[in-house]
C-alpha positions in Angstrom: 86.9 62.4 109.2 89.0 64.2 106.7 92.0 66.0 108.2 92.6 69.6 107.0 95.5 71.8 108.0 94.9 75.5 107.3 98.1 77.6 107.3 97.9 81.3 108.5 100.3 84.0 109.4 98.8 84.9 112.8 95.7 84.4 114.9 95.1 88.2 115.0 92.0 90.0 114.0 91.4 90.1 110.2 89.1 88.6 107.6 91.3 85.5 107.0 91.4 84.7 110.7 87.7 85.4 111.5 86.6 83.1 108.7 89.0 80.4 109.9 87.5 80.7 113.3 84.0 80.2 111.8 85.1 77.0 110.2 86.8 75.9 113.4 83.6 76.3 115.3 81.0 75.1 112.9 82.5 72.4 110.6 81.2 68.9 111.2 82.6 67.3 108.0 86.3 68.1 108.7 88.9 67.5 111.3 90.0 71.1 110.9 93.3 72.4 112.4 94.7 75.9 112.3 98.5 76.2 111.9 99.8 79.7 112.6 103.3 81.2 112.4 102.6 83.1 115.7 99.8 83.9 118.2 98.5 87.5 118.4 96.5 89.2 121.1 93.7 89.8 120.8 93.1 86.6 118.8 90.4 86.1 116.2 91.0 82.3 116.1 92.6 79.7 118.3 95.6 78.0 116.7 96.1 74.3 117.1 99.8 74.7 116.2 101.9 77.8 116.6 105.3 78.5 115.1 108.1 80.8 116.3 107.1 84.1 114.6 105.9 85.4 111.3 109.4 86.2 110.0 111.3 83.3 111.7 112.7 80.5 109.5 112.2 78.3 112.6 108.5 78.7 112.1 108.8 77.1 108.7 110.6 74.1 110.1 108.2 73.8 113.1 105.1 73.9 111.0 106.5 71.4 108.5 107.3 69.1 111.4 103.8 69.4 112.8 102.3 68.8 109.3 104.4 65.6 109.0 103.0 64.4 112.3 99.4 65.4 111.6 99.4 63.8 108.1 96.6 66.0 106.7 94.4 64.9 103.8 94.7 68.4 102.4 96.6 71.6 103.2 95.2 75.1 102.8 97.6 78.0 102.5 96.3 81.6 103.2 98.8 84.5 102.7 102.3 84.3 101.2 104.4 82.9 104.0 101.9 80.2 104.5 102.1 79.4 100.7 105.8 78.8 101.1 105.2 76.2 103.9 102.4 74.7 101.8 104.7 74.4 98.8 107.5 72.8 100.8 105.0 70.3 102.2 103.8 69.6 98.7 107.3 68.8 97.5 107.6 66.0 100.2 104.0 64.9 99.9 103.0 65.2 96.2 99.8 63.2 96.6 98.4 65.4 99.4 96.1 68.0 97.8 97.2 71.5 98.2 94.7 74.4 98.2 95.9 78.1 97.9 93.3 80.6 99.2 93.7 84.1 97.9 92.3 87.0 99.9 93.1 90.3 98.1 93.1 91.9 94.6 96.7 93.0 95.0 100.0 91.5 96.1 101.5 93.4 99.0 105.2 93.0 98.0 107.4 91.3 95.4 107.7 88.1 97.5 104.0 87.8 97.8 103.6 88.1 94.0 106.4 85.6 93.1 105.3 83.0 95.7 101.7 83.0 94.7 102.4 83.0 90.9 104.6 80.0 91.4 102.1 78.3 93.6 99.2 78.7 91.1 101.2 76.3 88.8 101.2 73.5 91.3 98.2 73.9 93.6 95.4 71.4 93.1 92.8 74.0 93.8 92.7 77.8 94.0 90.1 79.5 96.2 89.4 83.2 95.9 87.5 85.3 98.5 85.6 87.1 95.7 85.1 87.3 92.0 87.1 90.6 92.1 90.1 88.7 93.5 89.8 85.9 90.9 89.6 88.4 88.0 92.5 90.5 89.3 95.1 87.8 90.2 94.3 84.4 88.7 95.7 83.9 85.1 93.3 82.5 82.6 95.3 79.3 82.3 94.7 78.4 85.9 91.0 79.3 86.2 89.8 75.7 85.5 91.2 74.9 89.0 89.9 78.2 90.6 86.6 79.1 92.3 85.1 81.8 94.5 84.4 80.8 98.1 83.3 84.0 99.9 84.3 83.9 103.6 81.9 84.6 106.5 82.5 85.5 110.1 81.0 85.0 113.6 79.9 88.6 113.6 77.7 88.1 110.5 76.2 85.1 112.2 75.5 87.1 115.3 73.8 89.7 113.2 71.6 87.1 111.5 70.6 85.7 114.8 69.7 89.1 116.2 67.5 89.9 113.2 65.8 86.5 113.3 65.0 87.1 117.0 63.7 90.6 116.2 61.5 89.2 113.4 60.1 86.5 115.7 59.3 89.2 118.3 57.7 91.4 115.7 60.1 94.1 116.8 61.7 96.7 114.6 65.5 96.9 114.7 65.6 100.6 115.4 68.9 101.1 113.6 69.6 104.3 111.8 67.7 106.6 114.1 70.6 109.0 114.7 68.6 112.0 113.7 65.9 111.2 116.2 68.1 111.0 119.2 71.3 112.5 117.8 73.0 115.7 116.7 70.0 117.1 114.8 68.1 117.4 118.1 71.2 118.9 119.8 71.9 115.8 121.8 74.4 112.9 121.1 76.5 113.0 117.9 75.9 110.6 115.1 78.1 107.7 115.6 80.4 106.4 112.8 82.4 103.2 113.6 85.4 101.3 112.2 86.7 97.9 113.3 89.6 95.8 112.0 93.3 96.2 111.7 94.9 99.5 111.1 97.3 98.8 108.3 98.6 101.0 105.5 96.1 99.9 102.7 93.1 100.5 105.0 94.0 104.3 104.7 92.9 105.5 108.0 94.4 108.9 107.0 91.5 109.2 104.6 89.0 108.6 107.3 90.5 111.4 109.4 90.3 113.7 106.5 86.6 113.0 106.1 86.0 113.5 109.8 87.7 116.9 109.4 85.4 117.7 106.5 82.4 116.8 108.7 83.7 118.9 111.5 83.9 121.9 109.1 80.3 121.7 108.1 78.7 120.4 111.3 81.0 120.9 114.4 80.5 118.3 117.0 77.8 116.5 115.1 79.7 113.3 114.3 82.1 111.0 116.1 84.3 108.2 114.8 85.0 105.2 117.1 87.8 102.8 116.2 87.8 99.2 117.4 91.2 97.9 116.5 94.3 96.1 117.8 97.1 98.4 118.9 99.7 99.2 116.3 102.2 101.8 115.3 100.0 103.1 112.5 97.1 103.4 115.0 99.2 105.5 117.4 100.3 107.7 114.5 96.7 108.3 113.6 95.7 109.0 117.2 98.5 111.6 117.4 97.0 113.2 114.3 93.6 113.1 116.0 95.1 114.9 119.0 96.8 117.6 117.0 93.8 118.3 114.8 91.3 118.0 117.6 89.1 115.6 115.7 86.2 113.8 117.4 87.8 110.4 117.1 88.3 107.8 119.8 89.9 104.4 120.1 87.9 101.8 122.0 90.6 99.1 121.9 90.0 95.8 120.3 87.3 93.2 121.0 85.4 90.1 120.1 82.5 89.8 117.7 80.2 90.1 120.8 82.0 93.3 121.9 81.6 94.8 118.4 77.9 93.8 118.2 77.3 95.5 121.6 79.3 98.6 120.8 77.7 99.4 117.4 74.1 99.0 118.6 73.2 102.7 118.2 75.7 103.6 115.4 74.6 104.7 112.0 77.6 104.5 109.7 80.7 102.3 109.1 83.7 104.0 107.6 86.5 102.3 105.6 88.3 104.1 102.8 90.7 101.4 101.7 93.3 101.7 98.9 92.4 98.2 97.8 90.5 95.2 99.1 89.6 91.6 98.3 86.3 90.7 99.9 86.5 93.4 102.7 85.1 91.3 105.5 84.4 94.2 107.9 82.2 95.9 105.2 80.2 92.7 104.9 79.8 92.6 108.6 78.7 96.2 108.7 76.0 95.6 106.1 74.7 92.6 108.1 74.5 94.8 111.1 72.4 97.4 109.2 75.1 100.1 109.3 75.4 102.2 106.2 79.0 101.8 104.9 81.0 104.8 103.7 83.5 103.1 101.5 85.8 103.3 98.5 84.3 101.0 95.8 87.3 98.7 95.5 87.6 95.0 95.1 84.4 93.1 95.9 82.9 96.1 97.7 81.7 97.4 94.3 79.9 94.1 93.8 77.7 94.1 96.9 77.2 97.8 97.6 75.4 100.4 95.6 75.9 104.1 96.1 72.8 105.7 97.5 71.0 102.3 98.0 72.9 100.6 100.8 76.2 102.5 101.0 77.9 105.8 100.2 80.8 105.6 97.8 83.9 107.8 98.0 85.7 107.8 94.7 89.3 108.9 94.5 91.6 109.7 91.7 93.1 107.1 89.5 95.8 105.3 91.3 99.4 106.1 90.3 102.6 104.1 90.8 104.8 105.4 93.6 108.6 105.3 93.8 108.6 101.9 95.6 106.4 100.4 92.9 103.2 100.4 94.8 100.0 101.9 93.5 98.4 104.7 95.5 95.5 107.1 94.9 94.3 110.2 96.6 90.9 111.7 97.3 90.6 115.4 96.6 89.5 117.8 99.3 86.4 118.8 97.4 85.4 115.1 97.3 85.6 114.8 101.1 83.5 118.0 101.4 80.9 116.6 99.0 80.8 113.2 100.8 80.6 115.0 104.2 77.5 117.0 102.9 75.9 113.7 101.8 76.5 112.1 105.2 75.0 115.2 107.0 71.9 115.2 104.7 71.4 111.4 105.3 71.8 111.7 109.1 69.1 114.3 109.3 66.7 112.2 107.1 65.6 109.3 109.4 63.3 107.6 106.8 66.0 107.5 104.1 68.6 106.4 106.6 66.3 103.6 107.9 65.7 102.5 104.3 69.4 102.3 103.5 70.0 100.4 106.7 67.3 97.9 105.7 68.8 97.6 102.2 72.2 96.9 103.8 70.9 94.1 105.9 69.3 92.5 102.9 72.6 92.0 101.0 72.7 88.2 100.7 75.5 86.0 102.0 75.8 82.2 101.6 76.8 79.5 103.9 80.7 79.8 104.0 81.4 76.8 106.0 79.4 74.5 103.7 81.0 76.0 100.6 84.5 75.7 102.1 83.9 72.1 103.1 82.5 71.2 99.7 85.6 72.7 98.0 88.0 70.8 100.2 86.1 67.5 100.1 86.1 67.8 96.3 89.9 68.3 96.2 90.5 65.4 98.5 88.0 63.1 96.6 89.7 63.9 93.3 93.1 63.2 94.7 92.0 59.9 96.2 90.3 58.9 93.0 93.5 59.7 91.0 95.6 57.8 93.6 93.3 54.8 93.3 93.4 54.9 89.5 97.2 55.0 89.6 97.5 52.2 92.1 95.1 50.0 90.0 97.0 50.8 86.9 100.3 50.0 88.5 98.9 46.6 89.8 97.6 45.7 86.4 100.9 46.6 84.8 102.8 44.5 87.4 100.5 41.6 86.7 101.1 41.8 83.1 104.8 41.7 83.5 104.9 38.7 85.7 
């Protein structure tokens, strides 16, 4: 069986990690091992090898030592620190195929940009999580070695299984019925949910502004529930929630099964990111039949359509900040307009149900199979080239004797 080492930053919750977990569970064609700089709790994937910390040079040495012992047939690097390790391994093992997997339409810092741009020159294959990522970051001269392999997750698989079971039973999903048993009837508020990491580019501050706009036009009619690992940014957001008395709660973090259970009667998913690559959580929300309220960035604009299966929140054109990053803002009147659209939709059960159904119908391929195919192709090409080189060397030696 072909040995694959996939290098990650952490085992924590995120699109990269959840897709790695899916391959780890489902691949039958690969001896697939996860090499992580550090373990995180809660974990999205179990690591086979763990380093000494994300920012520790000792992690680089430890992962390289484990790679030397494992002797992989191919190395996959996801995220920039992992690209450094993959590049160093490549220097010592020039015949081992190296695959760089890119997961965002923007670099997060200068080191991220420099490391990836250099890696593109030497990688055997470049995988991108979406066409938007490929278009944004992969130079034309490298595109002959690049392809899109759209990740998947266990939660999407659970959503598929649930819908197939409902179809077999002849039952209706019953999603998107908030106006029937929710705020419009003076009972429970319409539930909006978010799951995933709380990091700067996810712009949770925007979500809180939208919740404030909803509270202005429909007091107590909506609630936002956060399913996320603990972080400093999360605690800052929760302090804002407390000060502004917003109807927002934190449920902690949880597994795919936990999320599936918690969102059973929710109607909307809210994520107003500054930028994205694929945006795994949005894909998961669609599969679950939630109507995403999203900024149309990255691949989100490819698989969502405003008014059909999602609500788009469009901000001003991004501007460069003092530290060189790009940042955009959403005007207050835009939040007010979107809040009105959400309220109107939540009180129209037929339209909400139609959008929920359209969300579930967004197609997704078999990620594990595509990932396996890409890696098997890279390994096969390397073996063919090595065999050709060895044969040529033998013939050359025979001719000189």
